[in-house]
C-alpha positions in Angstrom: 141.9 40.3 119.2 143.8 41.0 116.1 141.4 43.9 115.2 142.1 45.2 118.9 145.8 44.8 118.7 145.8 46.7 114.6 143.9 49.4 116.4 146.4 49.9 119.3 149.5 50.1 117.0 147.6 52.9 114.5 146.9 54.8 117.7 150.8 54.5 118.7 152.0 55.3 115.3 149.8 58.7 114.9 150.8 59.6 118.7 154.2 59.1 117.7 153.6 61.0 114.3 152.1 63.6 116.5 155.6 64.1 119.1 157.9 64.2 116.1 155.6 67.0 114.8 155.9 68.5 118.1 159.8 67.9 118.6 160.1 69.6 114.9 158.5 72.9 115.8 160.2 72.9 119.2 163.4 72.6 117.6 162.7 75.7 115.4 161.6 77.8 118.3 164.9 76.9 120.1 166.8 77.9 116.9 165.0 81.2 116.6 165.6 81.7 120.0 169.1 80.8 119.5 169.8 83.2 116.8 167.9 86.0 118.8 170.6 85.7 121.6 173.8 85.3 118.9 173.4 89.2 118.5 177.1 89.1 116.8 176.0 86.1 114.7 179.3 83.9 115.5 176.9 81.0 115.5 177.7 80.1 119.1 177.1 81.3 122.5 179.1 82.3 125.4 178.6 82.2 129.2 177.3 86.1 129.3 174.7 85.3 126.7 173.6 82.5 128.4 173.3 84.4 131.3 171.2 87.1 129.9 168.9 83.8 128.4 168.7 82.8 132.3 167.3 86.5 133.3 164.9 86.8 130.5 163.3 83.5 131.5 162.6 84.4 134.9 161.4 87.5 133.8 158.6 86.6 131.5 157.2 89.8 131.0 159.9 90.4 128.5 159.1 87.3 126.6 155.8 89.0 126.0 153.8 87.3 128.7 151.7 88.6 131.3 152.8 86.7 134.3 155.8 89.0 135.0 157.4 88.3 138.4 157.4 90.7 141.2 160.3 91.9 142.3 159.9 89.9 145.6 159.7 86.9 143.4 162.3 87.6 141.0 165.8 84.8 141.8 168.5 86.3 143.6 171.6 87.2 142.0 173.2 83.8 143.6 170.2 81.9 142.3 170.6 83.3 138.4 174.3 82.6 138.9 173.3 78.8 139.8 170.8 78.6 137.6 173.0 79.8 134.6 175.9 77.2 135.8 173.2 74.7 136.1 172.4 75.1 132.4 176.0 75.4 131.0 176.6 72.2 133.1 174.0 70.3 130.8 174.8 72.3 127.5 178.3 72.4 127.6 179.4 70.4 130.5 183.6 71.1 129.6 183.0 74.9 129.9 184.1 75.4 126.4 182.7 79.2 126.9 181.8 78.2 123.5 177.9 76.3 122.7 176.7 75.7 119.2 173.1 75.1 118.3 173.6 71.2 118.0 174.8 71.2 121.6 171.4 73.1 122.9 169.3 71.1 120.4 171.1 67.8 122.0 170.0 69.4 125.1 166.3 69.7 124.5 166.1 66.5 122.8 167.7 64.7 125.7 164.8 66.2 127.8 162.0 65.5 124.8 162.9 61.5 124.9 163.6 61.6 129.0 167.0 60.5 128.3 169.1 59.4 131.5 170.9 56.4 132.7 168.4 54.3 132.7 167.1 55.1 128.8 169.5 55.7 126.2 167.4 54.5 123.6 165.5 57.8 121.8 161.5 57.1 121.5 161.3 59.9 119.1 163.8 60.1 116.2 165.0 62.7 113.8 166.2 61.6 110.5 169.5 63.3 109.0 170.6 64.3 112.6 173.4 62.2 113.9 174.2 64.0 117.2 170.5 63.1 118.1 170.8 59.3 117.6 173.0 57.8 120.1 173.5 58.7 123.5 175.2 55.6 124.6 179.0 57.3 125.1 177.4 60.6 126.8 178.8 61.1 130.2 176.2 63.9 131.0 172.5 63.5 131.6 169.8 65.6 133.1 169.0 65.1 136.6 165.8 64.3 138.2 162.9 66.9 138.0 163.5 67.2 141.7 166.8 68.6 141.6 166.1 70.8 138.5 163.8 73.2 140.4 165.1 76.8 141.6 164.5 76.2 145.2 165.1 72.2 146.6 162.5 72.4 149.0 159.2 73.8 150.0 159.4 75.0 153.3 162.0 78.5 153.8 162.6 77.3 157.4 164.7 74.9 155.9 167.1 77.7 154.4 170.0 77.7 157.2 173.3 78.5 155.0 175.9 80.9 157.1 178.0 82.2 154.7 175.9 85.5 154.3 175.5 85.8 158.2 179.3 85.0 158.4 179.5 88.1 155.1 177.6 90.7 157.2 178.5 90.9 160.7 181.8 89.2 160.5 181.2 87.0 163.2 182.5 83.4 162.1 181.8 81.9 165.7 177.8 81.6 165.0 175.3 79.0 164.5 172.0 78.8 163.1 170.4 78.3 166.5 172.3 81.2 168.1 171.4 84.6 168.8 172.7 87.0 166.3 175.0 89.9 167.9 173.3 93.5 167.0 173.6 95.1 163.9 175.5 98.3 165.9 178.3 95.1 166.0 178.2 94.4 162.6 181.6 94.8 160.7 181.9 98.0 163.3 178.9 99.1 162.1 179.3 98.7 158.1 177.6 95.6 157.9 174.3 97.9 158.4 175.1 99.6 154.8 176.1 96.1 153.6 172.5 94.7 154.4 171.3 97.7 153.2 172.4 97.3 149.8 171.7 93.9 149.4 168.1 94.6 150.5 167.0 97.1 148.6 169.0 95.5 145.4 167.2 92.5 145.6 163.7 93.2 146.5 163.0 96.3 144.7 162.0 98.1 148.1 163.6 101.3 149.5 164.6 101.3 153.0 161.2 102.8 154.5 158.9 101.7 152.3 157.8 98.6 150.6 157.3 100.4 147.4 154.1 98.9 146.7 155.7 94.9 146.6 154.0 92.4 148.8 155.1 92.0 152.3 155.0 88.0 152.0 156.6 88.2 148.9 159.5 90.5 149.9 159.9 88.6 153.1 160.3 85.1 150.9 162.9 87.2 148.8 165.0 88.2 151.5 165.4 84.6 153.3 166.3 83.1 149.8 168.7 86.6 149.6 170.5 85.7 153.1 170.1 81.8 153.0 169.0 81.6 156.4 165.6 81.7 157.5 166.2 82.9 161.2 169.0 85.3 160.5 166.2 86.9 157.7 163.6 87.3 160.4 166.4 88.7 162.8 167.3 91.3 160.2 163.6 92.3 159.4 162.7 92.8 163.0 165.7 94.7 163.8 166.4 96.8 161.0 163.4 96.5 158.1 160.5 96.8 160.4 161.6 100.1 162.5 162.2 102.2 159.5 158.8 101.1 158.1 156.8 102.2 161.3 158.7 105.1 161.2 157.3 105.8 157.7 154.0 104.7 158.9 154.2 107.2 161.7 154.7 110.2 159.5 152.5 108.7 156.7 148.9 108.3 157.9 148.3 106.4 154.5 150.7 103.8 155.8 149.6 103.4 159.3 147.1 100.3 157.7 150.1 98.4 156.4 151.2 96.1 158.6 155.5 95.8 158.8 155.2 92.6 161.2 157.2 89.2 160.2 154.3 87.2 158.5 156.1 84.4 157.1 155.8 82.0 160.1 152.3 81.6 159.4 153.1 80.6 155.7 156.3 79.9 155.3 155.9 78.0 151.6 158.3 78.7 148.7 155.7 80.4 146.2 158.7 80.0 143.1 160.3 76.7 142.5 160.5 76.5 138.6 164.1 76.2 137.2 165.5 77.7 134.3 165.2 74.4 132.3 161.2 74.0 133.0 160.9 78.1 132.3 163.0 77.2 129.1 160.9 74.3 127.7 157.6 76.5 129.1 158.9 79.3 126.7 160.0 76.7 123.4 156.6 75.1 124.0 154.8 78.0 123.9 156.9 79.7 120.5 156.3 76.0 118.9 151.9 76.5 120.0 152.3 80.0 118.4 154.3 78.8 115.0 152.1 76.0 114.4 148.9 77.7 115.0 150.3 80.8 112.3 150.8 77.4 109.9 147.6 76.2 110.2 146.0 79.6 109.7 148.3 80.2 106.4 147.3 76.7 105.1 143.9 76.9 105.9 141.8 75.9 102.8 139.4 79.0 101.7 136.3 78.2 100.1 135.1 80.9 97.4 131.1 81.1 96.3 129.6 82.5 93.2 127.1 84.7 93.9 124.5 85.7 91.0 121.4 87.8 91.1 119.2 87.9 88.1 116.1 90.2 87.7 114.2 90.5 84.5 110.9 92.8 83.9 108.4 93.3 81.2 107.7 97.0 81.6 107.6 99.5 84.3 106.5 103.2 84.5 108.0 106.0 86.9 106.3 109.2 87.5 107.5 112.1 89.4 104.8 115.3 89.6 101.8 116.7 91.4 100.1 114.7 94.5 97.0 115.6 92.6 95.6 112.6 91.2 94.7 113.9 87.7 97.6 116.4 87.5 99.7 115.6 84.9 103.2 114.4 86.4 106.1 116.7 85.4 108.4 113.6 84.6 107.2 110.1 83.2 109.6 107.3 81.9 108.2 104.4 80.8 110.9 100.8 80.6 110.2 97.8 79.1 112.2 94.7 78.5 114.6 95.0 81.2 117.2 92.5 82.2 119.7 93.0 85.0 122.3 90.5 86.0 124.9 91.2 88.8 127.7 88.3 89.4 130.3 88.8 92.6 132.6 86.0 93.9 132.6 85.8 98.0 135.0 84.1 100.1 133.7 81.8 103.5 134.7 84.8 105.5 132.0 86.8 104.2 134.6 89.3 101.8 134.7 90.0 98.0 137.3 88.0 96.0 138.8 90.7 93.4 140.3 88.0 91.3 139.4 84.0 90.6 
């Protein structure tokens, strides 16, 4: 029993050391991210710079990853602002518009240690950094994972807000279950242009073409932009679909492309990861790349001494006629020949210039 307890202690100590090493690489990666965003070198970030961070995290292709989001999957302008405000509320709750690296570092540290109202003692310790030791006097903790998502629910039909409906139509006496007025009655027809401006900017589509975007992704984005499933469906059928049909009639290559409202078959949210999780993903990937570089840099290299030796008592080389009894044109005789070749090879098969 004592041996088993000792084995468990050793395993726990090893796991803690691995977590400490991982956290240190993550902190190093976070510092590089911070410095890359802090273009003026002031040592602090403003809200505009944090908003750039949020946009970059959702546009992962700009970070060198292959899973760049389609325009229909990109967060809306409203979602970007909300994610920025959420990130700032955790890092800079006083809204001083002056975020230092220690504040960002403490934010990552709290995530790594799951610091919340029920857990104020860090499991992983960082020596020499006072602001990472005690969180008992902090009034800001991370909410649960579910509340840190970009979208809080899984079904698009739960979108039922009315603020965009009021803004576009100008009718304040509507409810989510009432019929919507014809587009020609929206703010004396000005609401139609407001819709098209919003639609083209947020989805990446034009009025008469999806521009090769997936129709499911476009319709999901439209629901999130308008924050109302029923109103998005109404706008699609009354404004978008007629334009797509006109284009399909004029272009034979478009006639096989559906323009119907398709989300009733699959109303599930396809993007839900919020900015906090995306920041963690990015930091984790950068730290893993740095760790791999360090491992390659400190890899032990083996060198091998290779020696080839040859000794010949006598040899005769003849050049001449092909006739057996003809005298050769050139005849050379050698005796007591000794040849030695030394080389130093690395374990990857290359030659080593110097020892």
